[in-house]
C-alpha positions as CSV (number, residue, x, y, z in Angstrom):
1,M,0.0,0.0,0.0
2,A,2.9,2.4,0.7
3,E,4.3,1.8,-2.7
4,F,1.1,3.1,-4.3
5,F,1.2,6.4,-2.4
6,I,4.9,6.9,-3.0
7,G,4.2,6.3,-6.7
8,L,1.4,8.8,-6.7
9,L,3.8,11.4,-5.0
10,V,6.4,10.8,-7.7
11,I,3.8,11.1,-10.4
12,G,2.6,14.4,-8.7
13,L,6.2,15.7,-8.7
14,G,6.6,15.0,-12.4
15,V,3.3,16.8,-13.1
16,V,4.4,19.8,-11.1
17,I,7.7,19.9,-12.9
18,L,5.9,19.9,-16.2
19,K,3.2,22.3,-15.3
20,Y,5.5,24.8,-13.6
21,I,8.5,24.5,-15.9
22,R,9.5,28.2,-15.8
23,P,9.6,28.5,-12.0
24,T,11.4,25.1,-11.8
25,Y,14.0,26.4,-14.3
26,E,14.4,29.6,-12.3
27,F,14.8,27.5,-9.1
28,V,17.4,25.1,-10.4
29,G,19.2,27.5,-12.7
30,S,21.0,26.6,-16.0
31,W,22.7,23.2,-16.3
32,V,25.8,23.5,-18.4
33,W,25.8,19.8,-19.4
34,A,22.2,20.0,-20.6
35,E,22.9,23.2,-22.6
36,K,25.9,21.4,-24.3
37,F,24.0,18.2,-24.9
38,F,20.6,19.6,-26.1
39,G,21.7,23.0,-27.4
40,I,20.0,26.3,-26.5
41,G,17.1,25.7,-24.1
42,G,18.7,22.4,-23.1
43,T,18.0,22.8,-19.4
44,V,14.2,23.2,-20.0
45,T,14.3,20.2,-22.3
46,A,16.1,18.2,-19.6
47,L,13.6,19.2,-17.0
48,K,10.7,18.2,-19.2
49,L,12.3,14.8,-19.8
50,L,12.9,14.5,-16.0
51,G,9.3,15.2,-15.4
52,I,8.2,12.5,-17.9
53,V,10.6,10.0,-16.4
54,F,9.2,10.8,-12.9
55,I,5.6,10.2,-14.2
56,V,6.5,6.9,-15.9
57,F,8.6,5.5,-13.0
58,G,6.0,6.6,-10.5
59,A,3.2,4.8,-12.4
60,L,5.3,1.7,-12.7
61,Y,6.2,1.7,-9.0
62,S,2.7,2.4,-7.8
63,L,1.5,-0.6,-9.9
64,G,4.2,-2.8,-8.5
65,W,5.9,-3.4,-11.8
66,I,9.3,-2.3,-10.5
């Protein structure tokens, strides 16, 4: 039962990152590695990918698949 709620919290964190991408970017600042790897706007792209990864892993964890 605890895995389900932890998974929901992780999904919620991913949704918050995606919904509030600009304040999240301002909070974490620019990531040099992301800017080099993804190009201009790479930090925002990396944050969006991180939010999607949180949602996917949160769903898998809450369902007991990982």
